[in-house]
N, C-alpha and C positions, 0 to 999 in steps of 0.2 A: 476668527477661526479661518485657517487657510482653506483653499479649495479642496485639498486632499483630505484634511481632517473633516471638513463639511461633508464630503462624499462618504467617508467611512461612517460618520454619524447617521447619514441617511440610509446607508446600506444596513446598518444595525436595526433600523426601523422598518424599512420596506423590503429587505431581502432581495433586492433587485436593482441593477443599474444597467445602463446601455453598455455595449461593448466598448464604445469610445470612452465612457466614464471609467470602466475597468482599466483601460490603457492609461488613463491619467493617474489612477491609483498605483499602478505598477511603475510607471515612469517617475512618479513623484515620491518614491520611497525615501523616507528619512527615518532615523532612529526615533524621532518624536512621533511620526505617523505609526511606526511599528508598535511603539509602547501604547499608544491610544487604542489601536486595533486589538492588541493583546488583552488590554484591560476589559474591553467590551466582550471579546470572545470568551475570556475566562468566566465572566459573569454568566453569559448565555450557556456555556458548557455546564456550569454548576446547576442551572435551572433544570437541565435534562438528566444529568448524570452525577450530581453531587460531587464528592471527592473520589469517586470510583475510577479506577483504571483497569481495563480488561486486558487479560493476557491471552495470547494465541500461541499454541505450540506449533512452531514452524518446522516442517520436515522437508528438506531439500532432496527430493527423491531421485533426481537424475540431472546430470549436466550434459547429456546428449541433446542436441537440438538440430532440427532440420533447417532452421533459419540462419541468416547471415547478417543480422542487424549490426550496423556499423559501430555501435557503442558498447556492445556486449561481449564480455570475456569468454562466454561459452558459445559464441557464434560458431557455426559449422566449419568455417575455414581456419579456425585457430588450432593449428597443429601442436601448439605448446600446451594445450589443455589436456590434463590427465583425466580421462573420462571414467565415469562410474554410473551405476544405477542401483537403487535398492530393490531387493526382491519384495514381493508381496508380504512374505512372512516378516521380513525386516521392518517394513512400514507398519504392520500391525503391532509388532513388538514395541516400536517407538511410541505408538499411541498408548499402549498399555502402560508403559513406563511413565509417560506424561500424565496419564490419568491419576496415577499414584502420587504425582507431584502437585495435583490440583488443577490441571488443565481441563477445561470443558469445551474448548474449541481446538480442532486440529486443522492445520493448513498444509495441504499437500501441494508443494510447488516444484516445478521443474521446467526444463526446456521442452520444446515440442518433440518428444521422443516417441517414434513410431512403435516402440516396444509396448507402450501403455495403450493398448487397444481398448475399445469400449468394454469388452468382456473382462479384461484384466482389471481395469479401473473400477468397474461396477462391482466386481468380486471384493476388491479391497474396501471400497466404501461400505458395502453391505455388511462386511465382516466387522468393521469398526463400529458401525451403528448398532449391530446386534449385541456386541460386547459392551458397548457404552451408550445405551439409548438416551441418556441425559445430555449427551454431547452434540455439538454441531460439527459438521465436516465441511470445510472450505476447500475448493479446488482452485489451483492457479496453474493451468496447463496449456495456456495459450488458445489459439484459434482452432475451433473444431466446427463440425457441421451442426445444424439445428438438431438433427436426429441424434447425434452423439450427446449434445448437451441434455436433450430430453431423456435419454437412457440413463445418464448419470444422475439426473434429478430423481428419476423413478427409483434408482438404487439407494437413494437416501442422502445425496449431497444437498446441503442446505444453502451454500453460498458459493459464488464464483468470483474470483478476482481476475480482472483483465485490464491491465493499465493501457490506456489509449495512447500514452506517451506524449501526444500533442493533439490538440483539436484543430490544428491548421493543416489542411491537406498538403499545401506546398512545403511546409516544414517537415511533415511526415515523410515526404519523398526524399528529403535531404538526409534523413536518419536511417533509411531502410533501402534494401535493394529493390529493383523493379518488380521482383517476384512477389513482393508484399504490397498490399494496397490499403489505403486509408478507408476506403469504402467497405472493404471486408471487415476491418477492425470494428467499424461502427455497426455493421450488420450483426456481428457477434454480440455486441453489447445489447442491441435491441432484442435479439433472439433470447438471450439470457433473461432479460426482463419479462418478456412475454411468456416464457416457460414457468416462471414463478420463483426463480432464485432471488435471494438477497444478493444484489449485484455491486461489485466494487470496481472502480476505475482509478485512474491516477496518471500523473505526468511527472516528467523530470523538470527540475528547476536549474536553469543555466546550461542547458544542452547546447551543442554547437549550432550556430545559425539562429538561435532563438532570439526573438525580438519582444519588446513590450506588447506589441500587437498580438503575437502568438500567445503570450500568457493571458492576455485579455480574452482571447478565444477560449482558452481553457476554463477561465472563471465563468464565462457565459455558458459554456457547456455544462459545468457543474450546476449552475442555476437551473438550466432547462431539463437536464437529465435526472437530477436529484438522486444521486447514487446512495445506496445504503452505506457504502464505505468509500473512502477516497484516500489512496496512498500516494503521497508525493514525497519526493526526496531530492536532494541536490545531485546533479550530474557529477559523477566521479569517473575520470578516465581509467581505462585498462590499457596497459602498455602494449598488449598484443592485438590491438584493434586499430582501424584507420583513424580513430579519434584519440589515440594514445598520448599525443602531445598537446591536446586541447586543455584549456583552463577548466577547472572544476567550478561548479555552482557554489553559492554561498549559504551558510547556515542562516544568516540574517534574513535574506530574501525568502528562504524556505519557511522560516517561522512566521514571517509577515503574511505569506500566502496561506499558511495554515489558519491564521486568525481570520483572514478574509473568507475562507471557505466555511469556517464555523459560523460566521455572520450570514453567509448566503443561505446555508441550509443547516439550521441549528441542531437537528437530531443526528447528523452524519457521524458515523464511526470513523475516527481520524487517528491513524497511527503516528506515533513518534518513531520514525524509522531507524533501522540500523545504519543506513547511509548518513542520516543526520548525526548519529553518534560517532560515525567514522571521521567526519570532517571537523567535529568539535567535541572535545571530551565531555562536555555537559550538554551536548546537542539534544539528547532525548529529554532531559529535564526542561530545557528551554522550549522544546516542542510542546510538552505538556502545559507549560505556563502560557503558551501561545494559543491553546485551545484543543490540543490533541487529547485523546483518552484511551488509546490502545498501545500496547507494546507487544512485540513478537519474539520472545526468547526461542532459541534454537534447540529443537529436540533431535536433530540429525545425529547419527553416530559421529563422535569426535574425529575419527579417522578420515571422514570424507569432507568435512566442512571446509578445509582449505582448498578443495577442488571446485567448490561452487563459488567461483569468483566472477561475479558479474562486473566488478570493478576492483581496483587495487586497494590493498591495505585494509580490507574488511575486518572489523573488530569481532571479538567473541568467538573466534574459531577454535580456541583451545580449552574452553571451559566445559565441564560437565553440566548437564541441564539443571541439576539441583543447585550447583554453585551459581549459575546464571540467574535462576529465580530468586535465590537468597540475596544476591547482590542488587538485582533490580528492585526488589521489594524495599530494601533499605534506602536506595537512592530515591525511589518514588516517595517514600515516607518523608524523607528529608526535604523533598520539593513541595510538600504540603498535600500529597494525595495518598491514596490507599489502593494497593494491588488486591483485587478480589478474585475469588473463585466463582466463575459465572460463565454461562454461554456468551453473555455480552451481546444480546440482540439489540438492534436499533430500537430506540424509544421514541415513538411518534408523539408521546404525551409528556408534558412537563411533570416533574416530581410532585409539584403542588397544584396540579390541575391540568386540564386539557389545553392544547394549543389553541 
C-alpha cells in the first residue's frame, strides 16, 4: 500500500493526522487515492445517515455587501452587479412556499447588507419559527458582533454558516482586502459555537495562491473545530473581480477533500454544493458518492437568482423551486440515495449504536 493509501486508511481509523501528513494526502492526490477515500467515506456516511440526503431551502436574500473580497461577484466595488434585496414579507413568503414543498430547513444567505439589522433579522427569524415550529432556520449573513449573534439565536435561529475560506492567515490576506482579518473570522466562529448554534464553516478548493500546505491547514482546522456543517466547493472565477482570469478549482480535488472530511469527522453535515454542480454536470452526484449528504435547492424568487452571482455560470437560476426539487430527487435516487423531508440535524450517534 502506498504512503498516501496508508495515511487514508489510518485516518479512517484514528480520525486524526498531523498537518504534515494532511499535506502529503493533498499533494499525493491520484484517482486511485480518491477512489479509496470515497469508498471508506461512503461506508462511514451510511453508518450515520443511511441513504438519506437532506435538503435545505436556500434563500439568497440580498446581493448588497459591504465587503470587497477579491473572489466574489457581489463585492462592494463591482459596479456591474445589479443589486437587490428581498423584503421581510418576501422572505417569509419564500419559506411558506418551501414548507409546502417539503423543506424543513431554511437557509437565509446574503452579503453583509447593513439593511438587515438585528431587529429586522430577528423579526424575520421569529416569524418563520412561529409559522413553522418544526423547521430549522439557518443564517449565513457574514461577520457580526457577539451581541448580534446572541440576539439572533434568542430569536430562534438554529444554525449559522460562516465559511472561513482558508485556515491559513497568510493565504486569507491574499484573498481579502486589509479591512478584513483572519482573526476576526475565527473570532466569529468561536462566538457562534459558544452561543450554542449548530455551526458551519468551509473553504474554497483551488482558490488563487492556494498551496497543499494551505489545504492541509483547512483539514487540520476541521479536525480540531469539529463543525456541525462544512461547505466546500471549487473556486470558480467571476469576470468582474480581480481574480476573473484565474483558473478554477477541480471537481476531482473537491470530491477527494469531501471524502477526507467525512473520515475526519464522520457525523458532519456535508453539502454537495451548487458550485460543484456548476463545474461538472454530475458534480453533485459525485459529491454524494464521495461522502456528502446535503443538497441546497434554491427557494429564491426566479427573477433575482441571476443577480446573486458569486461566480460565473451558476446553474439552476431559471428553475422554479418545485422543478428543482423534482429534478434533484430523481438524480439523487439514480445515484443510490434518497431525498428526505427532515430538519436534518447532525447525528452524533451511529444508526446502529453509539459512537
